C-alpha positions, 0 to 999 in steps of 0.5 A: 500500499502506498502513502499516495494511494491514501493521500488520494483516498483522504482528499477524495473523502474531503472534497467528495469530487474525483476531479478535485482530488486528481487536480490536487495529486497532479494525476488523472481522474483514472489514477484516483479511481484506481487507488480507490479500487486498489484500497477496496481490494486490499481491505476487502471492503467498500470504502466509498458509496457514489452515485451521480447525486450522492458521495459518502464514505462507508464505515469502513471508508470512515475508519480508513480515513480517519487513521489514514489522516493520522498516517499522513501527518506522521509521514509528512513530519517524518519526510520534512525532518529528514529534509531538515537533517540533511539541510540543518545548516542551510543557508538558502531561503526560497521564497515564491511571491506574487507579482504585485507583492514581489514587485512593490513590497519585497525589495525594501525588505530584501535589502534590509535581510541581506544586510543582517543575513549577508551569507544567506542565499535568497531566492525569489520567485515571481508567479501567480497566486495559484503557482505559490500554493503549488510551489509550497505544497510540493516543497519547491519553496519555503515560504509563500507571499501572497495577498488575499490568502486563501484557505489551505488545510495544508499551509499555515497563514501568518498575517502580516499587514493591510495595504489600503486601496486607493482609486486611480485615474488619468491625471486629467480624469475629473476625479484627480482633483478630489481628496478622497472619494467614496466607492459609490462615486464609481457607479457608472464609471468605465472600470479597469479590473482584475480578473475574476478568478484571481485574489483581489479580482474576486474581493473587488467584485464583491466589495461593488457588488456589497455597496450596490455599485455598478460599474462599466467593465472595459477590460480585465487584467491579470496583473497589475501592471497591466492594469496601471498601463490601461489607466494611463491611457485613460481606458478607465478608472481602477482600484489597487493598493495605495503602495503599488502606485506610489512611483507612477503617481510622483512622475504624475503618470497617474493620479491616486485618490484615497478611497473612503471607508475601511477598504484594505489588501491583506498580506500574509506569509504561508509555509507548509504546516508539516515542514519543520523550519531550519534556523535561517527560514525562522529568522527571516520570517521573524525579520519580515513579520518586524518589518511589515509591522513598522512599516503599515498597519498591523492586522489586529 
C-alpha cells in the first residue's frame, strides 16, 4: 500500500470530488479511481458509496479515512524532518511571491535582510497566486507571500499587514481633483479590473456588489502592471493597493484618490504545516514580520 493512495483517498473524502482529488495530486481521475479500487481490494471492503447525486464514505471508509489522516500527518512530519537533518545548516531561503507583492512590497525588505544575513542565499520567484500554493505544497519553495490568502489546510497562514486600497485614474480625469472619493461615486464609471479568478479580482467584485455599485467593465487583466498601464491611457479608473502606485503618482502618469472607508488588501506569509523550519528560515520570517509591522498597519 503506497502513501500516495492514502493521500488521494483522504483528498477524495474531503472534497467529495474525483476531479478535485486528481487536481490536488496532479494525476488523472482514472488514477484516483484505481487507487481507491486498490484500497478496497486490499481491505476487501467498499470504502466509498457513489452515484451521480450522492457521495459518502462507508463505515469502513470512515475508519480508513480517520487513521489515514493520522498516518499522513506523521509521514509528512517524518519526511520534513529527514530533509532538515540533511540541510540543518542551510543558508538558503526559497521564497515565492505574487507579482504585485514581489515587485512593490519585497525590495526594501530584501535589502534589509541581506544587510543582517549577508551569507544567506535568498531566492525569490515571482508567479501567479495558484503557483505560489503549488510550489509550497510540493516543497519547491520554503515560504510564500501572497495577498488575499486562501484557505489551504496543509499550509499555515501568518497575517502580515493591510495595504490601503485607492482609486487611480488619468491625471486629467475629474476624479484627479478630489481629495478623497466614496466607493459609490464609481457607479457608471468605465472600470479597469482584475480577472475574476484572481484573489484581488474576486475581492473587488464582492466589494462593489456589497455596496450596490455598478461600473462599466471595459477590460480585465490578470496582473497589476497591465491594469495601471490601461488607466494611464485613460481606458477607465481602477482600484489598486495604494503602495503599488507611488512611482506613477510621482511621475504624474497616474492620479491616486484615497478611497473613503475601510478598504484594504491583506498580505500574508505562508509555509507548509508539516515542514519544520530550519533556523535561517525562522530568522527570515521573524524579520519579515517585524519589518511589515513597522511599515504599515498591523492586522488585528
